N, CA, C and O atoms as CSV, one atom per row, in Angstrom:
chain,resi,resn,atom,element,x,y,z
A,1,MET,N,N,89.232,-20.443,123.649
A,1,MET,CA,C,88.950,-20.697,122.260
A,1,MET,C,C,87.465,-20.431,121.988
A,1,MET,O,O,86.634,-20.539,122.890
A,2,LEU,N,N,87.150,-20.093,120.777
A,2,LEU,CA,C,85.760,-19.872,120.401
A,2,LEU,C,C,85.028,-21.161,120.245
A,2,LEU,O,O,85.552,-22.142,119.717
A,3,ASP,N,N,83.770,-21.149,120.726
A,3,ASP,CA,C,82.883,-22.298,120.572
A,3,ASP,C,C,82.033,-22.011,119.319
A,3,ASP,O,O,80.987,-21.368,119.410
A,4,LEU,N,N,82.481,-22.482,118.179
A,4,LEU,CA,C,81.814,-22.189,116.944
A,4,LEU,C,C,80.658,-23.120,116.708
A,4,LEU,O,O,80.805,-24.340,116.779
A,5,LYS,N,N,79.474,-22.532,116.419
A,5,LYS,CA,C,78.297,-23.294,116.124
A,5,LYS,C,C,77.901,-22.999,114.698
A,5,LYS,O,O,76.874,-22.380,114.420
A,6,GLU,N,N,78.768,-23.473,113.785
A,6,GLU,CA,C,78.601,-23.129,112.382
A,6,GLU,C,C,77.589,-24.056,111.705
A,6,GLU,O,O,77.390,-25.195,112.129
A,7,LYS,N,N,76.948,-23.542,110.634
A,7,LYS,CA,C,76.082,-24.313,109.794
A,7,LYS,C,C,76.660,-24.192,108.400
A,7,LYS,O,O,77.033,-23.097,107.978
A,8,TYR,N,N,76.737,-25.270,107.696
A,8,TYR,CA,C,77.317,-25.268,106.332
A,8,TYR,C,C,76.183,-25.135,105.306
A,8,TYR,O,O,75.119,-25.741,105.427
A,9,ILE,N,N,76.462,-24.334,104.324
A,9,ILE,CA,C,75.575,-24.181,103.164
A,9,ILE,C,C,76.177,-25.032,102.049
A,9,ILE,O,O,77.369,-24.917,101.764
A,10,VAL,N,N,75.391,-25.866,101.430
A,10,VAL,CA,C,75.888,-26.777,100.410
A,10,VAL,C,C,75.185,-26.501,99.062
A,10,VAL,O,O,74.066,-25.989,99.019
A,11,ASN,N,N,75.876,-26.857,97.974
A,11,ASN,CA,C,75.296,-26.705,96.649
A,11,ASN,C,C,74.559,-28.008,96.296
A,11,ASN,O,O,74.416,-28.908,97.123
A,12,LYS,N,N,74.102,-28.072,95.049
A,12,LYS,CA,C,73.310,-29.250,94.608
A,12,LYS,C,C,74.127,-30.556,94.700
A,12,LYS,O,O,73.562,-31.640,94.845
A,13,GLN,N,N,75.430,-30.437,94.615
A,13,GLN,CA,C,76.287,-31.635,94.716
A,13,GLN,C,C,76.689,-31.956,96.158
A,13,GLN,O,O,77.518,-32.831,96.408
A,14,GLN,N,N,76.074,-31.221,97.109
A,14,GLN,CA,C,76.349,-31.391,98.502
A,14,GLN,C,C,77.771,-30.990,98.903
A,14,GLN,O,O,78.303,-31.442,99.917
A,15,LYS,N,N,78.361,-30.135,98.081
A,15,LYS,CA,C,79.678,-29.580,98.385
A,15,LYS,C,C,79.478,-28.343,99.259
A,15,LYS,O,O,78.641,-27.492,98.957
A,16,GLN,N,N,80.248,-28.246,100.342
A,16,GLN,CA,C,80.161,-27.049,101.230
A,16,GLN,C,C,80.654,-25.846,100.498
A,16,GLN,O,O,81.764,-25.849,99.967
A,17,VAL,N,N,79.834,-24.795,100.459
A,17,VAL,CA,C,80.223,-23.569,99.733
A,17,VAL,C,C,80.182,-22.339,100.587
A,17,VAL,O,O,80.646,-21.283,100.158
A,18,ALA,N,N,79.640,-22.432,101.790
A,18,ALA,CA,C,79.585,-21.274,102.685
A,18,ALA,C,C,79.340,-21.729,104.120
A,18,ALA,O,O,78.980,-22.878,104.378
A,19,VAL,N,N,79.542,-20.813,105.026
A,19,VAL,CA,C,79.333,-21.098,106.448
A,19,VAL,C,C,78.402,-20.031,107.014
A,19,VAL,O,O,78.545,-18.850,106.696
A,20,GLN,N,N,77.457,-20.439,107.845
A,20,GLN,CA,C,76.548,-19.488,108.497
A,20,GLN,C,C,76.831,-19.519,110.003
A,20,GLN,O,O,76.866,-20.586,110.616
A,21,LEU,N,N,77.033,-18.329,110.589
A,21,LEU,CA,C,77.282,-18.180,112.009
A,21,LEU,C,C,76.205,-17.351,112.638
A,21,LEU,O,O,75.625,-16.496,111.970
A,22,ASP,N,N,75.905,-17.575,113.935
A,22,ASP,CA,C,75.010,-16.652,114.641
A,22,ASP,C,C,75.742,-15.337,114.894
A,22,ASP,O,O,76.972,-15.289,114.868
A,23,MET,N,N,74.982,-14.277,115.137
A,23,MET,CA,C,75.591,-12.937,115.248
A,23,MET,C,C,76.567,-12.856,116.420
A,23,MET,O,O,77.614,-12.219,116.310
A,24,LYS,N,N,76.233,-13.497,117.540
A,24,LYS,CA,C,77.120,-13.438,118.703
A,24,LYS,C,C,78.486,-14.043,118.374
A,24,LYS,O,O,79.526,-13.483,118.723
A,25,THR,N,N,78.468,-15.173,117.711
A,25,THR,CA,C,79.741,-15.828,117.336
A,25,THR,C,C,80.491,-14.989,116.315
A,25,THR,O,O,81.710,-14.837,116.389
A,26,PHE,N,N,79.741,-14.444,115.356
A,26,PHE,CA,C,80.390,-13.568,114.324
A,26,PHE,C,C,81.048,-12.388,114.962
A,26,PHE,O,O,82.195,-12.077,114.639
A,27,LYS,N,N,80.367,-11.714,115.857
A,27,LYS,CA,C,80.919,-10.506,116.516
A,27,LYS,C,C,82.162,-10.882,117.321
A,27,LYS,O,O,83.155,-10.156,117.283
A,28,ARG,N,N,82.130,-12.000,118.047
A,28,ARG,CA,C,83.283,-12.443,118.825
A,28,ARG,C,C,84.450,-12.769,117.896
A,28,ARG,O,O,85.588,-12.403,118.189
A,29,LEU,N,N,84.192,-13.437,116.802
A,29,LEU,CA,C,85.265,-13.774,115.837
A,29,LEU,C,C,85.852,-12.488,115.254
A,29,LEU,O,O,87.064,-12.383,115.069
A,30,GLU,N,N,84.988,-11.511,114.964
A,30,GLU,CA,C,85.443,-10.235,114.435
A,30,GLU,C,C,86.364,-9.538,115.451
A,30,GLU,O,O,87.380,-8.964,115.057
A,31,GLU,N,N,86.031,-9.578,116.743
A,31,GLU,CA,C,86.862,-8.974,117.777
A,31,GLU,C,C,88.242,-9.656,117.866
A,31,GLU,O,O,89.275,-8.999,117.993
A,32,VAL,N,N,88.219,-10.970,117.796
A,32,VAL,CA,C,89.456,-11.746,117.899
A,32,VAL,C,C,90.378,-11.371,116.699
A,32,VAL,O,O,91.579,-11.172,116.879
A,33,LEU,N,N,89.810,-11.279,115.504
A,33,LEU,CA,C,90.626,-10.943,114.348
A,33,LEU,C,C,91.144,-9.528,114.417
A,33,LEU,O,O,92.274,-9.267,114.005
A,34,GLU,N,N,90.338,-8.593,114.935
A,34,GLU,CA,C,90.799,-7.201,115.057
A,34,GLU,C,C,91.925,-7.099,116.078
A,34,GLU,O,O,92.909,-6.389,115.869
A,35,ASP,N,N,91.763,-7.827,117.199
A,35,ASP,CA,C,92.815,-7.863,118.242
A,35,ASP,C,C,94.102,-8.416,117.693
A,35,ASP,O,O,95.175,-7.883,117.973
A,36,TYR,N,N,94.015,-9.496,116.900
A,36,TYR,CA,C,95.179,-10.131,116.313
A,36,TYR,C,C,95.869,-9.155,115.338
A,36,TYR,O,O,97.091,-9.012,115.351
A,37,ALA,N,N,95.062,-8.487,114.494
A,37,ALA,CA,C,95.612,-7.543,113.523
A,37,ALA,C,C,96.312,-6.392,114.234
A,37,ALA,O,O,97.395,-5.987,113.813
A,38,LEU,N,N,95.735,-5.867,115.277
A,38,LEU,CA,C,96.351,-4.782,116.053
A,38,LEU,C,C,97.670,-5.233,116.652
A,38,LEU,O,O,98.661,-4.506,116.598
A,39,ALA,N,N,97.686,-6.427,117.221
A,39,ALA,CA,C,98.928,-6.963,117.815
A,39,ALA,C,C,99.997,-7.111,116.752
A,39,ALA,O,O,101.160,-6.787,116.992
A,40,GLN,N,N,99.617,-7.597,115.581
A,40,GLN,CA,C,100.587,-7.767,114.487
A,40,GLN,C,C,101.153,-6.404,114.083
A,40,GLN,O,O,102.359,-6.265,113.879
A,41,TYR,N,N,100.282,-5.401,113.968
A,41,TYR,CA,C,100.694,-4.054,113.567
A,41,TYR,C,C,101.645,-3.466,114.620
A,41,TYR,O,O,102.630,-2.810,114.280
A,42,MET,N,N,101.337,-3.709,115.902
A,42,MET,CA,C,102.213,-3.199,116.958
A,42,MET,C,C,103.586,-3.843,116.886
A,42,MET,O,O,104.594,-3.169,117.099
A,43,ILE,N,N,103.644,-5.119,116.594
A,43,ILE,CA,C,104.918,-5.833,116.473
A,43,ILE,C,C,105.719,-5.269,115.259
A,43,ILE,O,O,106.915,-4.997,115.358
A,44,GLU,N,N,105.011,-5.106,114.119
A,44,GLU,CA,C,105.689,-4.624,112.921
A,44,GLU,C,C,106.188,-3.171,113.043
A,44,GLU,O,O,107.193,-2.804,112.434
A,45,SER,N,N,105.481,-2.355,113.832
A,45,SER,CA,C,105.871,-0.956,113.945
A,45,SER,C,C,106.739,-0.670,115.162
A,45,SER,O,O,106.942,0.487,115.531
A,46,GLU,N,N,107.246,-1.720,115.779
A,46,GLU,CA,C,108.051,-1.588,116.974
A,46,GLU,C,C,109.282,-0.691,116.770
A,46,GLU,O,O,109.686,0.033,117.679
A,47,ASN,N,N,109.866,-0.746,115.582
A,47,ASN,CA,C,111.100,0.009,115.293
A,47,ASN,C,C,110.803,1.374,114.646
A,47,ASN,O,O,111.730,2.119,114.330
A,48,ASP,N,N,109.541,1.699,114.452
A,48,ASP,CA,C,109.211,3.001,113.848
A,48,ASP,C,C,109.610,4.119,114.775
A,48,ASP,O,O,109.744,3.940,115.986
A,49,GLU,N,N,109.800,5.296,114.166
A,49,GLU,CA,C,110.146,6.490,114.956
A,49,GLU,C,C,109.035,6.796,115.972
A,49,GLU,O,O,107.847,6.747,115.652
A,50,LYS,N,N,109.448,7.106,117.181
A,50,LYS,CA,C,108.521,7.443,118.230
A,50,LYS,C,C,108.377,8.939,118.351
A,50,LYS,O,O,109.367,9.659,118.222
A,51,LEU,N,N,107.168,9.435,118.597
A,51,LEU,CA,C,106.947,10.873,118.786
A,51,LEU,C,C,106.847,11.197,120.270
A,51,LEU,O,O,106.345,10.401,121.063
A,52,SER,N,N,107.330,12.367,120.626
A,52,SER,CA,C,107.145,12.844,121.990
A,52,SER,C,C,105.667,13.225,122.139
A,52,SER,O,O,104.956,13.308,121.137
A,53,LEU,N,N,105.198,13.454,123.348
A,53,LEU,CA,C,103.809,13.859,123.584
A,53,LEU,C,C,103.518,15.110,122.773
A,53,LEU,O,O,102.514,15.171,122.063
A,54,ASN,N,N,104.404,16.126,122.874
A,54,ASN,CA,C,104.199,17.371,122.164
A,54,ASN,C,C,104.119,17.159,120.648
A,54,ASN,O,O,103.234,17.706,119.990
A,55,GLU,N,N,105.038,16.367,120.100
A,55,GLU,CA,C,105.081,16.090,118.663
A,55,GLU,C,C,103.765,15.381,118.237
A,55,GLU,O,O,103.211,15.670,117.176
A,56,ALA,N,N,103.305,14.490,119.053
A,56,ALA,CA,C,102.084,13.746,118.709
A,56,ALA,C,C,100.878,14.687,118.729
A,56,ALA,O,O,100.008,14.589,117.863
A,57,GLN,N,N,100.814,15.595,119.701
A,57,GLN,CA,C,99.677,16.521,119.769
A,57,GLN,C,C,99.668,17.466,118.560
A,57,GLN,O,O,98.607,17.749,118.004
A,58,VAL,N,N,100.824,17.945,118.161
A,58,VAL,CA,C,100.926,18.804,116.991
A,58,VAL,C,C,100.489,18.005,115.744
A,58,VAL,O,O,99.728,18.506,114.916
A,59,TYR,N,N,100.966,16.796,115.627
A,59,TYR,CA,C,100.627,15.932,114.464
A,59,TYR,C,C,99.154,15.723,114.362
A,59,TYR,O,O,98.579,15.901,113.288
A,60,TYR,N,N,98.501,15.339,115.478
A,60,TYR,CA,C,97.076,15.015,115.448
A,60,TYR,C,C,96.220,16.251,115.245
A,60,TYR,O,O,95.142,16.150,114.660
A,61,LYS,N,N,96.664,17.427,115.711
A,61,LYS,CA,C,95.921,18.679,115.438
A,61,LYS,C,C,95.923,18.963,113.961
A,61,LYS,O,O,94.922,19.444,113.428
A,62,LYS,N,N,97.020,18.681,113.278
A,62,LYS,CA,C,97.077,18.895,111.825
A,62,LYS,C,C,96.113,17.950,111.110
A,62,LYS,O,O,95.508,18.315,110.102
A,63,LEU,N,N,95.978,16.748,111.634
A,63,LEU,CA,C,95.106,15.780,110.973
A,63,LEU,C,C,93.633,16.217,111.102
A,63,LEU,O,O,92.849,16.036,110.170
A,64,LYS,N,N,93.265,16.789,112.254
A,64,LYS,CA,C,91.895,17.231,112.460
A,64,LYS,C,C,91.476,18.314,111.521
A,64,LYS,O,O,90.306,18.396,111.147
A,65,LYS,N,N,92.431,19.175,111.118
A,65,LYS,CA,C,92.118,20.280,110.224
A,65,LYS,C,C,91.822,19.852,108.791
A,65,LYS,O,O,91.152,20.577,108.055
A,66,LYS,N,N,92.316,18.681,108.389
A,66,LYS,CA,C,92.137,18.213,107.029
A,66,LYS,C,C,90.765,17.743,106.752
A,66,LYS,O,O,90.473,17.317,105.634
């Protein structure tokens, strides 16, 4: 689990309105979120059509030309 060392930003009424994180923590949190999103995408696309190696190479060559 992440060891968050957050600092809260408050308004005049002392209501928390924002959070401040150090860059190391922010970058780690960003990595965790990206990994989670990728895993979710992989699960969702599990039943999508699969390409053979040759089909994938042809497809990606077309993308590079655009």
